C-alpha positions in Angstrom: 58.4 123.6 85.7 58.9 120.1 84.2 60.2 118.8 87.6 57.1 120.1 89.4 54.8 118.7 86.8 56.6 115.3 87.1 56.2 115.5 90.9 52.5 116.2 90.6 52.0 113.3 88.2 53.9 111.0 90.5 51.8 112.2 93.5 48.7 111.4 91.5 50.0 107.9 90.7 50.7 107.3 94.4 47.3 108.5 95.3 45.8 105.8 93.2 47.6 103.0 95.0 45.4 101.0 97.4 45.9 101.7 101.1 47.6 99.1 103.3 45.5 97.4 105.9 47.1 98.7 109.1 45.7 95.9 111.2 47.4 93.3 109.0 50.7 95.1 109.2 50.5 95.2 113.0 49.5 91.6 113.2 52.4 90.5 111.0 54.9 92.2 113.4 53.7 90.4 116.4 56.4 89.0 118.8 54.6 85.7 119.2 56.4 82.6 117.8 55.4 81.8 114.2 54.2 78.3 115.1 51.9 79.6 117.8 50.3 82.0 115.3 49.4 79.2 112.8 51.6 80.6 110.1 54.2 79.1 107.8 57.3 81.1 106.8 58.6 81.0 103.2 61.9 82.6 102.2 61.7 85.9 100.2 64.9 86.3 98.2 66.6 89.4 96.9 67.5 89.0 93.2 69.6 91.0 90.7 70.6 90.7 87.1 73.2 88.0 86.6 75.8 90.5 85.5 75.6 92.4 88.8 79.0 92.3 90.6 77.3 92.1 94.1 76.9 88.8 95.8 76.0 90.1 99.3 74.3 93.1 100.8 74.1 94.2 104.4 70.7 94.8 105.9 71.5 98.5 105.9 72.6 98.6 102.3 69.4 96.7 101.3 67.3 99.2 103.2 69.1 102.2 101.6 68.4 100.7 98.1 64.7 100.1 98.8 64.3 103.6 100.2 66.0 105.2 97.3 69.0 106.5 99.3 71.4 104.5 97.3 71.1 105.0 93.6 74.2 103.2 92.1 75.9 99.9 92.3 79.7 99.7 93.1 80.4 99.4 89.3 78.6 102.8 88.8 75.5 101.3 87.1 72.2 103.0 88.2 70.0 100.8 90.5 66.5 100.1 89.2 64.3 99.0 92.0 61.5 96.5 91.1 58.6 96.0 93.5 55.4 94.0 93.4 51.9 95.6 93.5 50.7 97.1 96.8 48.9 94.5 99.0 51.0 91.5 97.7 52.5 89.4 100.6 55.9 89.8 99.1 55.7 93.6 99.1 54.3 93.6 102.7 57.3 91.5 103.8 59.8 94.0 102.2 57.9 97.0 103.8 57.8 95.3 107.2 61.3 93.6 107.4 63.5 95.9 105.2 61.9 99.3 105.1 60.2 99.2 108.6 57.3 101.1 107.0 53.6 100.8 106.2 52.4 101.2 102.6 51.3 104.8 103.4 54.6 105.7 104.9 56.4 104.3 101.8 54.3 106.4 99.5 54.9 109.5 101.6 58.6 108.8 101.7 58.9 108.5 97.9 56.6 111.5 97.2 58.7 113.7 99.5 62.0 112.3 98.1 61.0 112.8 94.5 59.7 116.3 95.1 62.9 117.4 96.9 65.2 115.6 94.5 66.7 113.4 97.1 65.3 110.4 95.3 65.8 110.3 91.5 63.4 107.5 90.4 60.4 105.8 91.9 60.3 101.9 91.9 59.1 100.0 88.9 55.9 98.2 90.0 55.1 94.8 88.5 52.2 92.5 89.2 53.7 89.0 88.7 56.8 87.1 89.7 57.4 86.3 86.0 57.3 90.0 85.2 59.8 90.7 88.0 62.1 88.0 86.8 61.9 89.1 83.1 62.5 92.7 84.0 65.5 91.9 86.2 66.9 89.6 83.5 66.7 92.5 80.9 67.9 95.4 83.1 71.5 95.1 84.3 71.0 97.4 87.3 67.7 96.0 88.5 67.1 94.6 91.9 63.9 93.1 93.2 62.5 90.2 95.3 60.8 86.9 94.6 59.6 83.9 96.6 62.3 81.2 96.5 60.1 79.0 94.4 59.8 81.7 91.7 63.5 82.0 91.1 65.2 80.4 88.1 68.7 80.7 86.5 67.8 84.0 84.7 68.5 86.0 88.0 71.0 85.9 90.8 70.1 85.5 94.5 72.0 87.8 96.8 73.1 86.9 100.3 71.8 89.3 103.0 74.3 89.8 105.8 76.3 86.9 104.4 73.2 84.5 104.8 71.4 82.6 102.0 67.7 81.7 102.1 68.2 78.1 103.0 70.0 79.1 106.3 67.8 79.1 109.4 69.1 82.6 110.3 67.8 84.1 107.0 65.4 86.8 108.1 63.3 87.7 105.0 60.3 85.4 105.2 56.8 85.7 104.0 54.3 84.7 106.6 51.5 82.6 105.2 48.4 81.6 107.2 48.1 77.8 107.6 44.6 76.5 107.3 43.3 74.8 110.5 42.5 71.1 110.0 
C-alpha cells in the first residue's frame, strides 16, 4: 500500500516536470561538425564526493548509474544521483550523450523502474551548480555533473573511459550556440 502510494506521488512529481523540446534534442544530435553548426563545446564533468574510491568509470558504468541500474559503489555505499533541472543544457547533455534518451523517455524509465521496484530511488534534482557541488560534498555516495568552470576542490572529477575533460577525446561536452558577429 505504501509502495503504491509512493509510486503515485512520484508519478505526480514527474508529471509536473516540463517537457523537453524534441526539436532541440534532435538538433543537438546532428552529425554535422560542431564548427559548421556555429556552436562551441564546453566540457561537462562527472563529479563525486572526494571520499569516493572511484577515479574512473566506463561509459557503460556511467549509463547504468544514471539510469538507476547500478545502485552501489564498489565500497558498498549507496549511489545518490544528482541531476540539474529539466531543460538545463547540462541535463540535456547527460540525457543525450550518456542515457541516449529524451526528457520524456527518462521520466517514463524512472516511473516504470520505481513502480516495479527495479529502481530504488529517483535522482535528486537541484537547480544550481553550487547546489550540486554542496550536495555532493555533503553526501559520500553522491554523483553528479558540472561544467568544468563550476568545479572546485570540494568535489572529485572522474575520468570517463580513462579520459579527463582536458583531453581532445573527452566526449561529454555541452554545445553552446555562438552568436554571429
